[in-house]
N, C-alpha and C positions, 0 to 999 in steps of 0.2 A: 717607666722606670729608666730605660736607656734612651735618652733623647737623640743620641747619635745613631742614625740608621745603619743597618748592615752594609749597604752599598757604600755609604760614606766612609765607614771604617775600612773597607777593602781599599778604597781609593787613597785614604790617608796612610795606609800601611804599605802601599806600593813603593814609596821611597825606602822603606826599611828593607824590602826585598832587593832593591837596587844596590843599596849600601852593602848589604851582606853578600850579594853576588859578586860585586867588585872585589871586596876584600877576600872572600873565599877563593875566587879564581886566582887572585894574586898569591894567595897562600899555596895553591897548587903549584904555581910556577916557582915559588921560592922554597918549596919543600926540599929540593935537592941541596940547597945551602943550609938546611937544618934550621930555618927561621919561620917555616910555614905556620907552626902553631901560634907563634907570637903575632904574625901578620893576621891570621884568622881572629885572634883575640882583639886586635886593633879594630877590626870590623864590628865586633860586638860592642866595643866601647863607642864607636861612632854611631851605631844604630841606637844605642841607649841614649846618647846625647840627643839625637833627633827625636826620639820618643818623648823624652822629658820636655824638651822645648816645645814641640808640637802639641803634646798633651796639655801643657799649661795654657797654650793659646786657644785650645779647644774647650777649656774648662767652662767658659760662659755658655756653651751649648749643651754641656752634659748635666744630667740630673745627679744629685748626690746618690751614692750607692744605697741600696735597700738594706735595712737591718731589722732584725726582730721577727719578721714574718718569713718562715721557711719557704712557703710556696712562692712568695715574691722574689726571694733570693734565687731560688732555682730558676724561675722564669727569666730573671735578669741575666743569669749565667747562660741560659739556653739561647737568649738573643745574641750574646757574644760568641757562642759556639758556632753560630752560622757563618759569620765572616771569617773567623779564625779557622774553622773547619774547611773552608774553601782553600785556604793556603795549605793546610795540612794534607788535604786530599791531593793537591797539586804536587806536594813533596812525595807522597806515596806513589803516585802515578809516574813521576819522573824516575824514582828509584826502581820501580817495577819495570819500566821500559829499558832502563839500563841493564837490569838483570836479564831481560829477554833478548836484547840486541847484542850483548857481549858475553862470550862463552865463559870468561873467567870473572864474571861479576862486573858491575858498573865501573867505568874508569873514574879516576878521581875528580875530573871536571863534572861528571854527572852527579856524583855524590855531593860535590860542593854546591851545585845548583839545588839539589834536593834539600840540603841543609839550609840554604838561603830561604827557600820557600817555607820550610818549617819555622824558621826564625821570624818570617813575616807573620805567621800565625800567632806566634808569641807577641809580636809587635802590636797586633790588633788588641789583644788583651791588655798589654801594657799601656797603650794609648788611652784606652778607656779608664784603666785604673788610675793613671796620672791625672787625666782630665776630671774624673769624678772625685778622686781624692783631693785634688787641689781645690776644687769647687767647695767641697765640704770643709776642709781645713781653713780655707780663706774666708769662709762665712758668706760666700756668694758675691764678693766684690769682683769687679772686672779684672781679668787677667792682666798682670803687669802694673796694677795700681800700686802706688806707694802709700804707706800709712801716713796719716797726717803728721806734720811736724809739731813738736811740742814747743810752743812759744813761751811757755811759762818756766822753762828749765833754767833760765838765767844765762843762757849762752850769749856771748858777745858776737858770735858770727851770724850775721844776717845776710842773706843772699839778695843781690840786686834784682829788681823786677825783670831785667832782660836776661837773667841767668849768669851774669858776670859776677865775679867776686872781687873783693878789695885787693886780692893778691895778683890779679891779672894785669 
């Protein structure tokens, strides 16, 4: 069902953790200027951009999502829970260590790191969802493929074989 293996999904989601860590730590620094929330949100946007672009490029390796058979759907989700769970576990451990090491709770940089790791767990699921969804909606065509041009439409604009147009 899931052609993308758990180890591969963890590797593919590592940049999500890096993106979120960068922006969340930057948000901690800018919190004093009251723009930390917006900076953190910028990180979510950048991570989402990465997930969509990378998910589309991985679509040729993903199998379409399972539908109709409850056992198969649960199995598919269980396979995704393994790599996502690794990131979630890392977030919980990071937060727990922050609680143990600091008397007044984890400092904001520890919370930012834990949030980034949890976001990477969401990134695993989102990468698979984009890859499998794109593969399903695209009908199995190669990622990035353009639909065939309609030569029968009566359009006067013909492109040159070398890619140049008459306007160049």
